[in-house]
N, C-alpha and C positions, 0 to 999 in steps of 0.2 A: 517471373517475367511479367512485363506490362502488357495487358491485353487491351487492344484498341479495336473492338469489333465494329465501331461506328465510323472509323476513319474511311474505310472503303467498303463499297458493296461487295459481297462475296464473289460476284462474277468478275470483279477486277482483281483477282488474286495476285497477278504479276505486278500490278501497280502498287498493291499494298506491300508486297515484299520489297519493292524498290524504295518505298517510303521508310520501311523499317531499317533497311540497309543504310539509308541516308542518316537516320537518327544515330546509328552506330559510328558512321564515318565522320560526322560533324565534330565531335570532341577530339578525334585523332588529328584531323586537319588543323584544328585550333592549336593543339599542343605542338604540332610540328612547325607551324608558322612562328610560334613564340620562340621555339628552340633555334630556328634558323635566324631569327632577328637578333638573338643574343650572341651568336657565333661570329657575326660580321662577315662582310663580303669583300674586304680590301684585297690589294694585290699580294699582301703577305700570306694570304690563304691560298694562293695559286701555286701549282707545281707542275713540272713536266711529268710525262708518263714514266721516264726512266727513274726520276727521283722518287716517285711513289712506289715503284717496284722495289727499289733499294730500301726504302723506309719500312716497307712491309716485311722484307726479309730480315732486317736487322732488329727492329724494335717490335715488341708485342703490341697488340692493339690496345688503345687506352680503354679503361673501364667505362662502360656506358653509365651515364648519370641515372640515378634512380628518380623516377617521377611518381608522384602520388597517383593513385587510381582515380579514374574519372567516374563519378557517380551520375548516372542519367536519371534525374527525377521525373516523376509523372508530369509535372508542370512543364519541365524543359522539353520532354517528348512531345507534348501537345503543341508547344511553340514550333518545333521542327516539322511535325507532321501536318500542321495547318488545321483549318476548321473541319468539323465533322462533315462528311459527305453523304452519310447514310444513317438514317434513324429508324429503328424498329417501329413498326406501326400496326402490328396485328391487333392489339387490344383496342386502339383508337378506331380502326376501320370497322370493327364488328360491334359497335355500340348502337346500331340501329337495325331493325328487322330488314330482311331482304339482301343481306350481305353474307357471303360465305367465303371460306378460304380453301382453295385447292392447291395443287402442286404442279409445277411445270418443269420440263427438262429442256435445257438449252445447250448449245455447243460449249459453253464455259461452265456448265454445272447446273444444279437444280435451283429452283427459286419458288417463292410463294406466289400464288396466283389468286388475286382477289376478284370476286365476281359480284357486281352490284346490280340490283334489280329495282325497278319502280313500276308503278301502274298509274294509268290516267284514263279519264273517260275516252271512249273510242268505239271501234267496231271489232275488236278481237284480234288486232294485228300484233305481230311479234317484231320488235325492232332490235337489231344487233349492231353494236358499235365496238370499236377497239382494234382495228386492223386484223380482222379474222379471215382465216382460210375456209374453204368449202367444207372440210371435214368437221371443224368445230361448229360451223353453222348448222350442219345436219345433226350434230350431237345435241345442240340447243333445241332444235325443232322436235327431236325424239323425246327429250326430257319434258318439254311442255305438253306433248301429246300424252305421255304417260300420266302427267299430273292431271290433265283434264279428264282422263278416263277414270281416275281414282280419287277425284276431288271429294265425292260424298263419303267414301271410306275414311278419308283423312279429316273429315269434319270441316271442310272448307266451303261447302255449300249446304243448304238446308234440305234439299231433296235430290233423289237419284237422277232425276231428269233435268236438273238445272245446269246450265253451262257456266263453268267457272269464269270464262272470258266474255260473258254477256255484257255488251256495251263497255268493255274494258280493254285497253291496249297495254301490252307489257313491253318494257324496255330492259334489255340485258346489256350491261356495259362491262368491258374488260379493260381496266385502267392501264396506263403506260401504252397509249395508242401508237407510239412511235416504234414499238417492237411488234413485228408480225407474229401472230399466234395461230397455230393449227394443231390438229390431233383430236382423238376421240375421248381422251381420258378426263375431260372436265365434266362428264355427264353427271356424276354423283354430286359434285359441287354446284352445278346448275340446278339440279332438283332441290338441293338443300336451300339454295338462295330463294327459289320460287316458293317453296312451302313456308319458309320463314317470312316472306313478304305477305302471303295471303293469310297466314295464321297469326302474324304479329309476334311470333316467338323469335328470340335472338339465337344465332348460332354461337357455339362456344368459341372463345378467343384463344383457347389453348389446344385446339384440335384442327388438324388439316386432313385432307382426304384426296384420294385419286381413284379413278375407275370409270370405265365406260358403262353406259346404261342402255339396255335394249328396251323395245316397246313393251315387253312383258315384265320389265322391272328387274331383270337380272343384272348383276354387277359383273362386268367382264374384265379379264386381266389386261394390263397395260405394261408399257416398257419404261425404262429409266428409273426403276424403283430405288436403286442405290443412291443416285444423285438427288432424287426428290426427298427421300427420307433424311439424308444428310442436311439438306436445306432446312427441313422442319426442325431438326435438332439445333442447327446453327441459329435459328430464329428464336430459340428458347421455348418451343412448344413442348407439350407433355404427351400428346396422344396423336397417333396417326391411324387412319382407317384405310385399309387396303383390301383389294379383292382377294377372296379365298385362294384363287388359283395363282396368286403371287406370293403365297406363303413361303415357297422355296427360295425366293429371291432375297429374303432378309438374311440368309446365311452369309451373304457377301458383305454385310455391313460391318463397320468397325465395332469392336467389343464395347467401347465407351458409348456409342450410340445405342446399341442393344440394351445396355444397362440402364440408360437414363430415359428411354422412351417407352411408352406403353403402346402396344400394337393390338388392333382388333381387325379380324378378317371377316368379311361379309360376302353374301351371295345375292342379297336382295336389297332394293333401295329402301324398303321399310326399316331394315336394320340400321342403315345409315342415319335415317331421320331420328330414330329412337336414341341414337348415340350423340348426335351433334346438336339437336335442338333443345334448348332450355325450356322449362315450364315458364309460364307468364309471370309467376311470382319472383323469378330471377331476372326480371327485365333490367334491373339496375346494375347487374354484374354479369357480364357475358362469360366470365371464367369461374363462376361460383359453383360449388358442389362437384360431385362426381358425374361423369357422363352416364346417361341412362343406359343400362345394359352392361356397363363395365363392372368388373369385380371390385368389391370393397377391399380395403387394405387388410382387414382382419378376417376376410372370408377364407375359410378353409384352414384357419390356424389350428395347429395341433393335429391335423389329419394326415394320414399317410398318403403319399403320392406314389403312383406307379412309375416305372421308368419311362422316359420319353426319349425320342430319337434326338431331339435338340432342345436343350434347356434354354429358353428365352423368356423375357417378360412379355408373354403373349396372352391376350384374353380373347374369348369368343363371345358373340352375342348369346343371350339366353335362348332356350329351346327353339327349335324350328329351323334355324338357318344353317344351310351349308354355305355355305356361302359360295389404267391403261395410265433471238440473241440480239442482243443487238443484232444477232443473227436470229432466224425464226425460232420461236419457242414451240417445242413440241409438247402439247399438253396431255 
């Protein structure tokens, strides 16, 4: 089958199906019109109802002419479907520090949620833009408060008493401002964007995340996991970071998604940062290398494994961790 993922954004599934159906009907209509033109429409082709009944009763139906199969090439399909309306952009968006990739839930399915941050001289203000609701604004404020309290531990300031936002304003922007956004589950992505901004380290372009963050740095469970993870898989990502308490939700995912995605379950923000932030020597490639804290491909090879309740391609952070539309997007 011809795959056309860039013809329609996944949220427009019904429109994409309509375009696919159109590509199948077009050759049939063309062949039908050609056949009708060859048969003629003169009076000699007309007949009364009684004549038709008699003809059907007496004579067998004429054999249907054989027609050659219609082959729909990729080039012809592109002509019928029209220009591309959606282009994957994860790798392009994450080429500069201060940008992270979260996951959102909408009434028409899941989607990627990019969070962009920048800083400028100022008085320590936080500016939020992107058609945001009250809950997501509170989530951003909590994430920034956690970051300020742990800036020295993260190596973002030189002394424990130094304020991260001393004479600095921070701007967080959620693109696609025409779509209202609300919900608590962008907390981990906001923290990642802010640490990326102040440390100069890129976020991985093959990794998306979701989860609420508390002031103590705990990653709390969120909803819409099935839709969010399917959106990450559809976008070609390789790794998804989820709250530990959402581990049970991946049992609802299609087997193809479970097979092709790597999952890591976390309970603390520090675990997320270790997984998603690249070292500065990878600044030229935001998808290079393995995520920090993720298992290597050959790790555990040849070793016996005990039985597990659910065999899934799941990894956990290293020691210490136990680890949330054109209608409104619930993040």
